[in-house]
TORKE-122392 format. One line per 8 residues: their letters; for each residue x, y, z of N, C-alpha, C. Coordinates in steps of 0.02 Angstrom, whole numbers, m for minus. Example, Ala and Ser with C-alpha at 12.3 -4.5 7.8 and 13.67 -1.06 7.14 Angstrom:
2
as> 660 m284 390 615 m225 390 660 m165 390 | 642 m112 354 684 m53 357 645 2 394 .
// end
This chain:
209
mgeaalst> m2506 m689 714 m2486 m638 666 m2495 m569 698 | m2442 m529 701 m2445 m464 733 m2490 m415 695 | m2510 m363 732 m2554 m314 701 m2521 m279 642 | m2457 m263 649 m2421 m229 595 m2418 m272 532 | m2402 m337 542 m2397 m382 485 m2465 m393 453 | m2518 m398 494 m2585 m407 468 m2608 m345 430 | m2592 m286 457 m2611 m224 423 m2576 m218 356 | m2512 m236 354 m2474 m234 291 m2504 m283 240 .
fiaalfsm> m2522 m342 264 m2552 m392 219 m2618 m368 192 | m2661 m340 234 m2726 m316 212 m2718 m260 160 | m2670 m214 173 m2658 m160 125 m2634 m187 58 | m2589 m236 61 m2563 m266 m1 m2618 m303 m39 | m2658 m342 m3 m2709 m381 m36 m2764 m336 m65 | m2783 m284 m27 m2833 m237 m52 m2808 m202 m115 | m2745 m181 m113 m2716 m147 m172 m2713 m194 m231 | m2694 m257 m219 m2687 m304 m274 m2755 m323 m303 .
mnpignvg> m2804 m335 m261 m2871 m351 m286 m2904 m290 m319 | m2887 m230 m293 m2910 m167 m320 m2985 m167 m337 | m3027 m182 m288 m3099 m187 m302 m3130 m122 m328 | m3103 m64 m305 m3131 m1 m328 m3112 12 m400 | m3048 2 m416 m3026 12 m484 m3057 m36 m533 | m3073 m97 m510 m3102 m148 m554 m3177 m140 m564 | m3207 m92 m528 m3278 m79 m537 m3293 m61 m610 | m3250 m21 m640 m3260 m1 m710 m3259 m61 m757 .
ifvgmtad> m3214 m108 m744 m3210 m169 m785 m3274 m210 m777 | m3298 m215 m715 m3359 m253 m702 m3418 m221 m738 | m3424 m155 m734 m3478 m120 m768 m3477 m133 m843 | m3417 m130 m872 m3411 m141 m943 m3430 m211 m964 | m3412 m260 m922 m3426 m330 m940 m3499 m350 m927 | m3533 m312 m886 m3603 m329 m870 m3651 m277 m898 | m3628 m236 m944 m3669 m181 m971 m3732 m207 m1005 | m3727 m266 m1037 m3784 m292 m1074 m3826 m341 m1032 .
rgaveaqk> m3816 m341 m967 m3853 m387 m923 m3895 m347 m875 | m3950 m376 m853 m3995 m342 m807 m3964 m332 m739 | m3995 m288 m699 m3969 m271 m633 m3966 m332 m587 | m4019 m373 m589 m4022 m432 m546 m3967 m482 m566 | m3960 m493 m631 m3908 m540 m655 m3839 m514 m638 | m3829 m448 m644 m3763 m419 m629 m3746 m429 m555 | m3796 m423 m511 m3783 m433 m440 m3766 m506 m425 | m3800 m552 m459 m3784 m623 m451 m3712 m637 m473 .
iawkcala> m3693 m607 m529 m3624 m616 m554 m3575 m588 m503 | m3592 m531 m473 m3547 m499 m424 m3534 m546 m365 | m3587 m575 m339 m3579 m618 m280 m3548 m685 m297 | m3561 m711 m357 m3527 m772 m379 m3452 m759 m387 | m3435 m701 m412 m3365 m681 m420 m3331 m678 m351 | m3365 m646 m304 m3337 m640 m236 m3327 m709 m204 | m3376 m754 m214 m3370 m821 m187 m3312 m859 m219 | m3305 m853 m285 m3251 m887 m320 m3183 m861 m297 .
cavtllvv> m3178 m795 m285 m3116 m766 m260 m3100 m793 m191 | m3150 m795 m148 m3140 m820 m80 m3116 m892 m79 | m3149 m934 m119 m3130 m1005 m122 m3058 m1012 m148 | m3042 m974 m200 m2975 m977 m229 m2922 m958 m178 | m2933 m903 m143 m2883 m879 m95 m2878 m925 m35 | m2934 m953 m12 m2931 m999 44 m2894 m1063 26 | m2903 m1087 m34 m2866 m1147 m57 m2792 m1132 m57 | m2773 m1073 m81 m2702 m1054 m83 m2674 m1048 m13 .
iwtgglll> m2712 m1016 32 m2688 m1006 100 m2674 m1072 136 | m2719 m1121 128 m2715 m1182 167 m2678 m1239 132 | m2670 m1237 66 m2637 m1292 31 m2579 m1269 m13 | m2569 m1203 m19 m2516 m1179 m62 m2448 m1203 m42 | m2436 m1211 23 m2372 m1234 47 m2354 m1303 21 | m2404 m1346 14 m2391 m1413 m12 m2366 m1411 m84 | m2394 m1365 m123 m2374 m1357 m192 m2302 m1332 m196 | m2284 m1286 m151 m2216 m1260 m150 m2166 m1316 m133 .
kffgitvd> m2184 m1358 m84 m2140 m1413 m66 m2132 m1462 m124 | m2187 m1473 m160 m2185 m1520 m217 m2135 m1496 m269 | m2134 m1431 m282 m2088 m1403 m332 m2021 m1382 m302 | m2013 m1390 m236 m1950 m1374 m204 m1936 m1299 m201 | m1988 m1259 m193 m1980 m1186 m190 m1979 m1164 m117 | m1928 m1124 m100 m1922 m1100 m31 m1963 m1036 m21 | m1973 m1018 42 m2011 m957 58 m1975 m895 31 | m1909 m894 38 m1871 m836 14 m1875 m829 m62 .
elraaggi> m1872 m885 m96 m1880 m882 m170 m1949 m856 m188 | m1999 m878 m150 m2067 m855 m163 m2074 m780 m149 | m2043 m757 m95 m2046 m685 m79 m2015 m644 m135 | m1956 m665 m158 m1921 m627 m210 m1961 m626 m275 | m1986 m686 m295 m2025 m690 m357 m2091 m652 m350 | m2123 m660 m292 m2186 m624 m280 m2176 m549 m280 | m2119 m527 m253 m2104 m456 m252 m2097 m427 m322 | m2066 m466 m367 m2059 m444 m436 m2127 m440 m470 .
ivmliglq> m2168 m492 m460 m2235 m493 m491 m2277 m434 m467 | m2277 m425 m401 m2317 m371 m371 m2292 m303 m395 | m2226 m295 m401 m2198 m232 m422 m2217 m216 m494 | m2214 m265 m538 m2232 m254 m608 m2305 m233 m614 | m2348 m267 m577 m2419 m249 m579 m2430 m180 m548 | m2394 m166 m493 m2400 m101 m460 m2379 m45 m506 | m2325 m55 m544 m2301 m3 m590 m2352 10 m645 | m2383 m44 m670 m2434 m36 m722 m2493 3 m695 .
mlfnksgh> m2512 m11 m632 m2568 25 m602 m2548 98 m588 | m2486 109 m566 m2463 176 m550 m2466 222 m611 | m2448 195 m669 m2449 235 m730 m2514 224 m770 | m2562 190 m736 m2629 179 m765 m2625 144 m832 | m2580 96 m837 m2575 55 m898 m2627 0 m894 | m2645 m28 m951 m2698 m79 m953 m2671 m150 m945 | m2605 m156 m935 m2576 m223 m932 m2600 m265 m874 | m2620 m231 m819 m2643 m269 m760 m2717 m288 m766 .
ktsdiead> m2750 m262 m817 m2821 m276 m827 m2830 m335 m875 | m2893 m349 m888 m2907 m402 m936 m2889 m380 m1006 | m2866 m426 m1047 m2847 m409 m1115 m2909 m402 m1159 | m2899 m374 m1219 m2955 m367 m1266 m2984 m435 m1285 | m2940 m485 m1293 m2962 m552 m1311 m3006 m581 m1255 | m2984 m571 m1192 m3023 m597 m1135 m3090 m560 m1131 | m3089 m495 m1144 m3152 m457 m1141 m3201 m481 m1195 | m3175 m494 m1255 m3219 m518 m1309 m3245 m588 m1292 .
daktresi> m3202 m629 m1263 m3223 m696 m1244 m3277 m694 m1190 | m3270 m646 m1145 m3319 m640 m1090 m3389 m625 m1117 | m3392 m589 m1172 m3457 m570 m1200 m3496 m631 m1225 | m3459 m684 m1243 m3491 m743 m1270 m3505 m796 m1216 | m3480 m784 m1157 m3491 m832 m1102 m3558 m821 m1069 | m3589 m876 m1050 m3652 m870 m1013 m3639 m844 m943 | m3585 m867 m913 m3566 m843 m846 m3495 m818 m848 | m3484 m756 m824 m3417 m728 m823 m3392 m718 m752 .
avvplaip> m3429 m744 m703 m3413 m732 m633 m3345 m761 m614 | m3333 m824 m635 m3270 m857 m616 m3214 m836 m663 | m3225 m846 m728 m3177 m827 m780 m3212 m779 m828 | m3187 m719 m838 m3122 m694 m815 m3126 m648 m754 | m3185 m637 m724 m3190 m588 m670 m3150 m608 m607 | m3167 m667 m580 m3131 m689 m519 m3059 m705 m536 | m3050 m746 m588 m2983 m765 m611 m2978 m749 m685 | m2935 m706 m707 m2877 m678 m670 m2884 m605 m649 .
ivagpgti> m2943 m574 m657 m2947 m502 m644 m2939 m485 m570 | m2978 m517 m526 m2974 m501 m455 m2922 m545 m420 | m2930 m609 m426 m2883 m657 m395 m2833 m681 m447 | m2793 m635 m472 m2744 m651 m522 m2678 m674 m492 | m2626 m680 m532 m2560 m704 m508 m2533 m662 m451 | m2539 m595 m456 m2513 m552 m403 m2550 m562 m337 | m2616 m568 m341 m2656 m579 m280 m2638 m646 m248 | m2633 m697 m290 m2616 m764 m264 m2546 m764 m233 .
atvlvaae> m2498 m730 m266 m2430 m726 m240 m2429 m690 m173 | m2467 m637 m166 m2470 m599 m104 m2496 m642 m46 | m2550 m679 m59 m2579 m723 m9 m2532 m780 9 | m2501 m809 m42 m2457 m866 m31 m2396 m847 9 | m2367 m789 m6 m2309 m765 32 m2327 m754 105 | m2385 m722 118 m2406 m710 187 m2418 m775 224 | m2450 m823 191 m2466 m887 224 m2403 m926 241 | m2353 m923 197 m2291 m959 209 m2246 m923 258 .
rhpglmar> m2252 m857 261 m2212 m818 308 m2239 m825 379 | m2304 m836 384 m2337 m844 450 m2375 m911 450 | m2339 m967 459 m2370 m1033 452 m2413 m1056 510 | m2414 m1019 565 m2453 m1039 623 m2528 m1043 608 | m2563 m1084 646 m2635 m1094 636 m2674 m1029 642 | m2663 m993 697 m2701 m931 708 m2683 m878 657 | m2620 m877 636 m2600 m829 585 m2636 m842 519 | m2643 m906 502 m2678 m922 440 m2753 m908 447 .
vdisvaai> m2779 m916 507 m2849 m897 518 m2858 m822 507 | m2811 m783 534 m2814 m710 524 m2811 m692 450 | m2766 m724 415 m2758 m711 343 m2822 m731 306 | m2851 m787 325 m2912 m811 293 m2970 m763 304 | m2977 m740 367 m3032 m693 383 m3023 m628 344 | m2962 m603 340 m2948 m541 303 m2966 m551 229 | m2946 m608 201 m2960 m621 130 m3036 m626 117 | m3071 m659 162 m3144 m666 154 m3178 m598 158 .
llciltgv> m3157 m556 206 m3188 m490 213 m3176 m447 151 | m3116 m451 122 m3101 m413 62 m3141 m439 2 | m3152 m504 0 m3193 m533 m53 m3266 m510 m46 | m3290 m505 16 m3358 m480 28 m3363 m407 6 | m3311 m367 22 m3310 m298 1 m3311 m293 m75 | m3274 m336 m107 m3274 m337 m181 m3343 m353 m208 | m3377 m402 m176 m3444 m419 m197 m3492 m360 m190 | m3487 m324 m134 m3530 m266 m122 m3518 m212 m175 .
lfayskpv> m3454 m196 m187 m3438 m144 m236 m3460 m163 m307 | m3451 m228 m324 m3472 m250 m390 m3548 m251 m395 | m3582 m272 m342 m3655 m275 m343 m3686 m206 m353 | m3652 m155 m327 m3676 m86 m335 m3628 m47 m378 | m3602 m81 m429 m3549 m52 m470 m3571 9 m510 | m3632 8 m536 m3654 64 m578 m3657 130 m539 | m3689 133 m480 m3687 196 m443 m3617 215 m420 | m3575 164 m401 m3507 178 m380 m3467 208 m437 .
agwlgesg> m3473 177 m496 m3437 201 m555 m3461 271 m574 | m3527 282 m569 m3553 348 m585 m3529 401 m537 | m3523 383 m473 m3501 431 m423 m3426 448 m430 | m3385 396 m442 m3313 407 m448 m3294 435 m517 | m3327 410 m569 m3308 429 m636 m3242 397 m657 | m3225 402 m721 m3164 372 m745 m3102 402 m711 | m3102 468 m701 m3045 500 m670 m3037 478 m597 | m3093 471 m562 m3090 449 m492 m3062 379 m485 .
mavvtrim> m3084 333 m528 m3059 265 m525 m2986 262 m546 | m2966 306 m592 m2895 309 m612 m2852 332 m554 | m2876 381 m515 m2838 404 m456 m2830 349 m405 | m2885 313 m392 m2882 257 m344 m2833 204 m368 | m2835 188 m432 m2789 138 m460 m2717 159 m452 | m2703 223 m464 m2634 248 m457 m2611 245 m384 | m2655 262 m338 m2637 259 m266 m2622 187 m246 | m2665 141 m268 m2655 70 m253 m2590 45 m284 .
gmvlvaia> m2574 71 m343 m2511 52 m376 m2451 74 m336 | m2453 135 m309 m2398 160 m269 m2389 118 m206 | m2444 100 m174 m2441 58 m115 m2409 m10 m132 | m2430 m38 m188 m2404 m103 m209 m2329 m101 m223 | m2305 m48 m256 m2234 m43 m270 m2194 m41 m205 | m2218 m3 m156 m2184 2 m92 m2183 m66 m57 | m2239 m101 m57 m2243 m167 m24 m2200 m217 m62 | m2200 m213 m128 m2160 m259 m169 m2086 m252 m154 .
mgmltsgl> m2063 m190 m142 m1993 m180 m125 m1975 m217 m61 | m2021 m216 m12 m2009 m252 50 m2007 m327 39 | m2053 m353 m2 m2054 m425 m17 m1990 m446 m52 | m1970 m406 m102 m1910 m423 m141 m1848 m419 m99 | m1842 m367 m57 m1784 m360 m14 m1778 m417 36 | m1835 m435 68 m1834 m490 116 m1814 m556 83 | m1840 m567 23 m1823 m628 m13 m1750 m631 m32 | m1722 m576 m56 m1652 m574 m77 m1605 m582 m17 .
vglipvla> m1623 m551 39 m1581 m558 99 m1582 m630 123 | m1640 m663 118 m1644 m733 138 m1604 m778 92 | m1604 m762 27 m1567 m802 m22 m1493 m788 m21 | m1476 m723 m9 m1406 m702 m9 m1393 m666 57 | m1378 m702 111 m1371 m673 178 m1320 m617 182 | m1269 m617 138 m1217 m566 141 m1247 m497 129 | m1304 m493 96 m1336 m429 82 m1359 m395 147 | m1371 m435 199 m1394 m407 263 m1340 m368 298 .
g> m1276 m382 280 m1221 m347 311 m1207 m282 278 .
// end
């Protein structure tokens, strides 16, 4: 996997996971829990995200073959998903975040690390689509190792930010996290256009002319 492709993937995955923007969500969901418990939740969430993404990277292709989905179809569909989420983030809409029902349900759960924090907040449909497209576009062994390492490092970063979410949230403030979310949204929209265009050209070759 080339440096340019890897850099683009890391930027897309970081924007989609949006660990900085999701700090506020984590703080809200763990407000009634002690500092030690909140840190445990943060690292369990990071581990769940890593496991989810690694499973997708190494076995997602088998699922695509089972359903008869081509790489170009996945690129086009993934581009649409990523673009919709990116637009919501760009305009700071709450559609890309957890719903009120999910937030209320989280309050009654003993553990919220896997659901809803890891899935669907951090490793949601857009994140999974981004990883799956990259893995199918670069099917070589070393390329998948690169993708896996990048995903693991971003999950670790997410764990660190969540573990120290209260000082991070206090330092950035609501306006700071909103700015970060909007920047990540703009990046996602640009990357989504590339995914969608590549997918459509693959599906309809005449568009390349």
